[in-house]
C-alpha positions in Angstrom: -14.8 12.5 -8.7 -11.2 12.9 -9.9 -8.5 11.2 -7.9 -5.0 12.5 -7.5 -2.3 9.8 -7.8 0.4 10.4 -5.3 3.7 8.5 -5.8 5.6 7.8 -2.6 9.4 8.2 -2.4 12.2 6.4 -0.6 14.6 8.1 1.7 17.0 8.5 -1.3 14.3 10.3 -3.3 13.5 7.4 -5.6 9.9 6.9 -6.8 8.4 3.7 -5.2 4.9 3.5 -6.7 1.4 4.5 -5.9 0.6 4.3 -2.2 4.1 3.1 -1.2 6.5 5.1 0.9 9.5 4.6 3.1 9.4 5.5 6.8 12.3 7.2 8.6 13.2 3.9 10.3 13.8 2.3 6.9 10.7 0.2 6.7 8.4 0.5 3.7 4.6 1.1 4.1 1.9 0.5 1.6 -1.6 2.0 1.9 -4.9 1.4 0.1 -8.6 1.9 0.8 -10.7 -1.3 0.9 -14.2 -1.7 -0.5 -15.7 -0.6 2.9 -13.9 2.7 2.7 -11.4 1.8 5.5 -7.8 2.8 5.0 -5.4 -0.2 5.3 -1.7 0.0 5.9 0.9 -2.8 5.4 4.5 -2.7 6.5 7.6 -4.7 5.5 11.4 -4.3 5.6 11.7 -5.3 1.9 10.1 -3.4 -0.9 9.5 -6.4 -3.2 7.8 -8.3 -0.5 5.6 -5.3 0.4 4.5 -4.9 -3.2 3.6 -8.6 -3.3 1.6 -8.3 0.0 -0.1 -5.1 -1.2 -1.1 -6.7 -4.5 -2.5 -9.7 -2.7 -4.5 -7.6 -0.3 -6.0 -5.5 -3.1 -6.9 -8.7 -5.1 -8.6 -10.2 -2.0 -10.5 -7.0 -1.6 -11.7 -7.0 -5.2 -12.7 -10.7 -5.0 -14.6 -9.8 -1.8 -12.7 -12.3 0.3 -12.2 -9.9 3.2 -15.1 -9.5 5.7 -16.1 -7.0 8.4 -16.1 -8.3 11.9 
C-alpha cells in the first residue's frame, strides 16, 4: 500500500513538516497513527516543543511503551 505524505502548512503558508499543521487559533497540532491504528493528535503553542513531543510519542509507540486500557 502506497502512502501519500502530506506536509502541513502554517497560517503564513510555510511548510511545517509531515503531520504538523497550524490551527486558526494559532496553536500547532501534530497527528500520527499509533501501532493500534488509532489516530493521535498533540497540541502545543510552540512549534519546536510540538515537534519534540511528537517525536517522543512516536518513539514510545515504536518501543511499545504505550498500552491500551
